C-alpha positions in Angstrom: 8.1 -17.1 -7.0 9.5 -13.7 -7.7 9.9 -10.8 -5.4 8.6 -7.2 -6.0 11.0 -4.4 -6.8 11.2 -1.1 -4.9 9.7 1.6 -6.9 11.6 4.1 -8.9 9.5 7.0 -7.6 8.6 6.0 -4.1 11.4 3.7 -3.1 10.2 3.0 0.4 6.6 2.3 -0.5 4.6 0.4 -3.0 6.9 -2.4 -4.3 5.9 -3.7 -7.7 6.5 -6.5 -10.1 7.5 -6.1 -13.7 5.0 -6.9 -16.4 5.3 -10.5 -17.3 2.1 -12.0 -18.7 -0.2 -9.0 -18.9 -1.2 -7.0 -21.9 1.4 -4.6 -23.1 0.6 -0.9 -22.6 0.3 1.3 -25.6 3.2 3.6 -26.3 2.7 7.2 -25.1 0.1 6.2 -22.6 -0.8 8.9 -20.1 -3.1 8.2 -17.1 -4.9 10.4 -14.7 -6.3 8.6 -11.6 -8.0 9.7 -8.4 -8.1 7.4 -5.4 -11.0 7.6 -3.0 -9.5 6.6 0.3 -11.2 5.8 3.6 -8.5 3.7 5.2 -4.7 3.9 5.4 -3.8 0.5 3.8 -5.1 1.8 0.5 -2.5 4.6 0.6 0.1 2.0 -0.3 -1.9 1.2 -3.4 -1.4 4.8 -4.6 2.4 4.2 -4.2 2.2 0.9 -6.2 0.2 2.6 -8.9 2.8 5.3 -9.3 5.8 2.9 -9.1 4.4 0.3 -11.5 3.6 2.9 -14.2 6.9 4.6 -13.7 8.7 1.3 -14.3 6.6 0.9 -17.5 7.5 4.5 -18.5 3.8 5.5 -18.4 3.1 9.2 -17.4 0.7 9.5 -14.6 -1.1 12.3 -12.7 -2.5 11.2 -9.4 -4.9 12.7 -6.9 -6.0 11.3 -3.6 -9.2 12.2 -1.7 -9.1 11.3 1.9 -12.4 11.1 3.7 -13.9 9.7 6.8 -11.4 8.3 9.3 -8.6 8.4 6.6 -8.3 12.2 7.0 -6.3 11.6 10.1 -3.3 10.6 7.9 -3.1 14.1 6.6 -2.4 15.5 10.0 1.1 16.7 11.0 2.9 14.3 13.4 2.3 16.6 16.3 -1.4 17.0 15.6 -1.8 13.2 15.1 0.0 12.6 18.4 -2.2 15.2 20.2 -5.5 13.8 18.8 -4.7 10.0 19.0 -1.8 9.7 21.4 0.2 7.8 18.8 2.5 8.4 15.9 1.0 8.9 12.4 1.8 5.5 10.8 1.1 7.0 7.4 2.9 10.2 7.8 6.1 9.3 5.9 4.0 7.9 3.0 1.9 11.1 2.8 5.1 13.1 2.8 6.5 11.0 0.0 3.3 11.2 -2.0 3.3 15.0 -1.7 7.0 15.1 -2.8 6.0 13.0 -5.8 3.5 15.7 -6.8 0.4 13.8 -5.8 -2.5 16.1 -5.2 -4.0 15.2 -1.8 -7.4 16.5 -0.8 -9.2 16.1 2.5 -12.9 16.4 3.1 -13.8 19.6 5.0 -17.1 18.0 6.2 -15.0 15.2 7.8 -12.5 17.6 9.2 -15.3 19.5 10.9 -16.9 16.3 12.2 -13.5 15.1 13.6 -12.6 18.5 15.1 -9.5 19.0 13.0 -8.2 22.4 12.0 -6.4 23.6 8.8 -3.2 24.4 10.7 -3.1 20.7 11.8 -2.7 19.5 8.3 0.7 18.8 6.6 1.7 21.6 4.2 0.6 20.9 0.6 -2.7 19.2 1.6 -5.8 20.8 0.0 -9.1 21.1 1.8 -12.1 20.2 -0.4 -15.6 21.5 0.1 -16.5 17.8 0.5 -15.0 14.5 -0.6 -17.9 13.9 -3.0 -17.4 17.3 -4.6 -13.6 16.7 -5.0 -14.2 13.3 -6.6 -16.8 14.8 -8.9 -14.6 17.7 -10.0 -11.5 15.6 -10.5 -13.5 13.2 -12.7 -14.8 16.1 -14.7 -11.1 17.0 -15.2 -10.4 13.6 -16.7 -9.3 11.7 -13.7 -10.5 8.1 -13.5 -11.9 7.0 -10.2 -10.1 4.2 -8.4 -12.5 3.4 -5.5 
């Protein structure tokens, strides 16, 4: 059994395996993907997507739409501590995704329902009219949905 490698883009997140038996990817491939995220464990899948394609020298543009309970992971550490009396377990991953130029959108409808304010979000996080609207607009811009 082989072990995964740390990623070339997000070294601390999303370890991946090299392509062994899968179909080879076409030269010059460019991918645009939007992840619809409702739970934190799926955030690591975003890191794996970026790392595996970087290892394969495939250009990617990635967007994330956080909705429902997952919007809490876009909060600053202080805001997360204030609302939930615990550290933001996904804070470092969100910061790394932002540094890797991943677009991160949070649902304004969910923010209002949860009582979060704009100033409680990490810098670089966009507030979408709604998660459904953001997902629709990103798909119209050529991003493929990864549910």
